[in-house]
C-alpha positions in Angstrom: 97.8 104.1 113.6 97.4 107.6 115.4 93.5 108.2 115.6 93.6 111.9 116.9 92.4 114.9 114.5 95.9 116.5 115.2 99.2 116.0 116.9 99.8 118.4 119.9 103.2 120.4 120.3 104.1 118.0 123.0 103.8 114.7 120.4 105.7 116.7 117.9 108.4 117.7 120.2 108.4 114.3 122.1 109.1 113.4 118.1 111.5 115.4 117.0 112.4 118.3 119.5 115.6 116.5 120.2 116.7 117.4 116.7 116.1 121.3 117.6 119.2 121.1 120.0 121.9 120.3 117.4 120.0 122.1 114.5 120.5 125.0 116.8 124.1 124.4 117.7 125.4 123.5 114.5 123.9 127.0 112.9 125.5 128.7 115.9 128.8 127.2 115.4 128.6 128.4 111.3 127.2 131.9 112.7 130.3 131.8 114.7 133.0 131.1 112.2 131.7 133.2 109.3 131.8 136.0 111.9 134.9 135.3 113.2 136.5 135.8 109.7 135.1 139.0 109.5 136.5 139.8 113.1 139.7 139.1 111.0 139.4 141.1 108.0 138.2 138.0 105.7 134.9 140.1 104.5 135.5 138.4 101.4 134.5 134.9 102.3 130.9 134.5 102.1 129.1 131.6 100.6 126.3 132.4 97.7 122.9 131.5 98.6 122.0 130.4 94.8 123.8 126.9 95.0 122.2 126.3 98.3 118.8 127.1 97.0 119.0 124.6 94.2 120.3 121.9 96.3 117.4 122.8 98.7 115.1 122.5 95.5 116.3 119.0 94.6 116.1 117.8 98.0 112.6 118.7 98.6 111.6 117.0 95.0 114.0 113.7 96.0 112.4 113.4 99.7 109.3 114.7 98.3 109.3 111.3 95.8 110.6 109.4 98.9 107.6 110.3 101.0 105.5 109.2 97.9 106.5 106.1 98.0 106.9 105.3 101.4 103.1 106.4 101.9 101.8 104.4 98.8 103.1 101.2 101.1 101.3 102.5 104.0 98.5 102.5 102.5 98.8 99.5 100.0 99.3 97.5 103.9 95.9 99.4 104.8 93.9 98.0 101.6 95.7 94.3 101.9 94.1 94.7 105.7 90.7 95.8 104.4 91.1 92.9 101.8 91.5 90.2 104.8 88.3 91.6 106.6 86.1 91.3 103.6 87.0 88.0 102.5 87.0 86.7 106.0 83.4 88.0 106.5 82.7 85.8 103.6 84.7 82.7 104.7 82.3 82.7 108.0 79.2 83.4 105.7 80.0 80.6 103.7 81.1 78.1 106.5 78.0 78.6 107.8 75.9 78.4 105.1 77.7 75.4 103.2 78.7 73.0 105.9 75.2 70.4 106.3 73.6 67.7 105.7 72.3 68.4 102.3 74.4 65.9 100.7 75.5 63.1 103.3 72.7 60.1 103.9 74.0 59.8 107.6 73.3 63.7 108.7 75.2 64.9 111.6 73.8 66.1 114.5 73.3 70.3 114.7 76.0 69.7 117.8 78.4 68.4 115.6 78.0 70.8 112.9 78.2 73.4 114.8 81.4 72.4 116.3 82.6 71.6 112.7 81.8 75.3 111.7 83.8 76.5 114.7 86.8 74.6 114.3 87.1 76.1 110.8 86.1 79.8 112.2 88.2 79.4 115.0 91.3 78.1 113.0 90.5 81.4 110.7 91.1 83.5 113.4 94.1 82.0 114.3 95.6 82.8 111.3 95.0 86.3 111.1 96.3 86.8 114.9 99.1 84.5 112.9 99.6 86.6 110.4 100.0 89.6 112.7 102.7 88.2 115.0 104.7 87.0 111.9 104.7 90.8 110.2 105.9 92.3 113.5 108.8 90.3 113.6 111.9 93.1 112.7 113.9 92.9 109.6 117.4 94.3 109.5 116.3 97.5 107.5 113.9 98.7 110.2 114.9 100.8 112.8 115.1 98.5 116.1 117.7 96.9 114.0 120.1 100.3 113.5 122.6 101.6 115.7 122.2 101.4 119.5 120.8 105.2 119.6 118.4 104.3 116.8 117.4 101.1 118.8 116.8 102.2 122.3 115.1 105.4 120.4 112.6 102.8 118.7 112.0 100.9 121.7 111.1 103.8 123.5 108.5 104.6 120.8 107.2 101.1 120.5 106.6 101.5 124.4 105.2 104.6 124.6 103.3 105.1 121.0 103.4 101.8 119.8 103.0 98.1 120.7 104.0 98.7 124.0 100.5 100.5 124.8 98.5 97.0 124.6 99.0 94.1 127.0 100.0 91.9 123.5 99.7 88.4 124.4 97.9 87.0 121.5 100.5 84.7 120.4 101.5 83.4 123.4 97.8 82.8 125.3 94.9 83.8 122.6 96.2 81.8 119.8 95.7 78.2 121.5 91.9 79.4 121.9 91.6 79.3 118.3 93.8 76.5 117.1 92.8 73.0 118.1 94.9 71.1 121.1 96.1 68.6 118.7 97.1 71.2 116.0 98.4 73.7 118.5 101.7 73.1 118.7 103.2 71.7 115.5 101.8 74.5 114.3 103.4 77.1 116.2 107.0 75.5 115.5 106.5 76.1 111.5 108.7 78.3 110.2 105.7 80.1 108.6 102.9 79.2 110.7 100.0 81.2 108.8 101.2 79.5 106.1 100.4 76.0 107.7 97.3 77.1 109.4 95.8 77.9 106.0 96.9 74.3 104.6 95.5 72.8 107.4 92.4 74.5 106.2 92.6 73.0 103.3 93.0 69.3 104.3 90.1 69.7 106.7 88.0 71.1 103.9 89.2 67.8 102.0 87.8 65.6 104.7 84.4 67.3 104.8 83.8 66.8 101.3 84.9 63.0 101.6 82.3 63.5 104.0 79.8 64.5 101.5 79.4 67.5 104.3 79.9 69.9 101.4 79.9 69.0 97.6 82.2 69.8 95.0 81.0 73.0 93.9 80.9 74.2 97.7 83.7 72.9 98.4 85.8 74.9 95.2 83.8 78.1 96.5 85.4 77.7 100.1 89.2 76.9 98.5 88.6 79.6 96.3 88.2 81.7 99.5 91.6 80.4 100.9 93.8 81.1 98.0 92.5 84.6 98.6 93.9 84.0 102.2 97.1 83.8 100.4 96.9 86.2 98.1 96.4 88.5 100.9 98.9 87.1 103.0 102.0 87.1 100.1 101.0 91.1 99.5 101.6 91.6 103.2 104.7 89.8 103.1 105.8 91.4 99.8 106.1 94.6 101.6 107.6 93.5 104.8 110.2 91.9 103.3 111.2 94.0 100.4 112.2 97.3 101.5 111.6 100.5 100.1 115.0 100.4 97.9 117.7 101.7 99.9 119.1 104.1 97.0 116.1 106.3 97.9 115.8 105.5 101.8 119.6 106.5 102.3 120.3 109.0 99.6 117.7 111.1 100.8 118.8 111.2 104.6 122.6 112.0 103.0 121.0 114.6 100.5 119.3 116.5 103.9 122.6 116.2 105.5 124.4 118.0 103.4 121.7 121.0 102.8 121.8 121.2 106.6 125.4 121.4 106.5 125.2 124.3 103.9 122.3 126.1 105.1 123.5 128.0 108.0 126.3 129.5 105.8 124.4 131.0 103.1 121.5 132.6 105.9 124.4 134.2 107.6 125.7 135.6 104.3 121.9 136.9 103.9 121.4 138.6 106.5 124.5 140.4 106.9 122.8 142.7 104.8 120.9 143.5 107.1 123.7 144.9 109.4 126.0 143.7 111.8 123.4 142.0 114.0 121.8 140.7 110.9 124.0 137.4 111.2 122.7 136.7 114.6 119.2 136.2 113.7 120.1 133.7 110.9 120.0 131.2 113.5 116.5 130.5 114.6 115.8 131.2 110.9 118.5 128.5 109.7 117.0 126.1 112.6 113.7 126.5 111.1 114.4 125.4 107.6 116.5 122.3 108.8 114.0 121.3 111.1 111.2 121.5 108.7 113.3 119.2 105.9 114.8 117.2 108.5 110.9 116.5 109.7 110.2 115.6 105.8 113.0 112.9 105.7 111.5 111.4 109.5 107.5 111.5 108.3 108.9 109.1 105.2 111.4 107.1 107.8 108.7 106.5 109.9 105.9 105.7 107.5 108.0 103.2 104.6 107.5 100.4 106.9 103.9 99.8 107.9 104.4 96.7 109.9 107.0 98.1 112.7 105.0 98.1 115.7 105.1 102.0 115.8 102.0 104.4 116.3 102.2 104.8 112.4 101.5 101.4 111.7 98.4 99.6 110.4 96.1 98.5 113.1 96.3 95.0 113.1 95.7 94.4 116.4 92.2 95.8 115.6 91.2 94.6 112.9 92.0 91.3 113.9 89.7 91.9 117.0 86.8 93.2 114.7 87.2 90.3 112.3 87.0 88.1 115.8 83.6 89.6 116.8 81.9 89.2 113.2 83.1 85.5 113.2 82.3 84.7 116.7 78.6 86.8 116.6 78.0 84.3 113.6 77.8 81.5 115.3 76.7 82.4 118.4 79.8 82.8 120.8 80.6 84.9 122.9 82.4 88.2 121.8 85.4 90.3 123.3 85.4 93.8 123.6 86.9 95.9 120.8 90.1 97.5 120.8 90.4 100.8 121.7 92.8 103.7 121.4 95.4 104.5 123.6 96.6 107.7 124.1 95.6 108.1 120.7 96.8 105.3 118.9 95.4 102.0 117.9 97.2 99.3 117.3 
């Protein structure tokens, strides 16, 4: 997530400046072609502006719809992780308040109760980090799995504007801190580790109920919160595993390409009305208009997948760390530092 108020000129050029090169070359080629025809007295050849303007209007509406849909996916993903934060805090408070000796004849010591609470809370923190790691696994429609050029560009962007900005060893190192040693190796080998962690939580609650450390009401309330975690996880997986329909994602790219192909020809015709050198003035204006339309396409394209490890992503690492701090403070554990933005990006 970009946290700076405005993008700098450098960052904009880094994101899309390369496209200005081929847009300029194409505008020059189209202008030279029209001027060459006029040089050989084919003055009647011209591309009317009206159909190009109609195409441009249609493309603008189509790309606008795509961008709105992409933003909806991005914002829904943020709401899901906001719900994870709220439910996590409820989980921590409920575990602290519900697990105790109220319903057992042979009570446990405070140290033993604290150990149980810590196990339940730490396992939940492990669930969050596991879910984050699973959501970062690339799908076949994300940029990292496209052609060689797009893949290379995406890898560079992940390194300079995404997950590569952070020493991200959560799954390999820190996950072992939050999961009991007896469970860690089994859990990380499941196809869906996050799902199985919640199931382990459920089985742990069952054992606590059998030991009368919680009663039926508290058991159901805690299980209800875990069901909420399944709901949040399922919603996030739906966004991750179901792409923006390709008829919108792909066709908008094709329509933009058609518009960029036609625009310089119409621009030359219009600027010819200014005089002999008017055609050459069309080149910078063609480049500007084409670049704006292309940027509209790129903004939507890089917003539709909010779990891609890029700068536009939901800051899952920061959210996980925030919840980790909150829950550890509840049980009196030493807390780590919050995740800070790096180069204007919070992941």
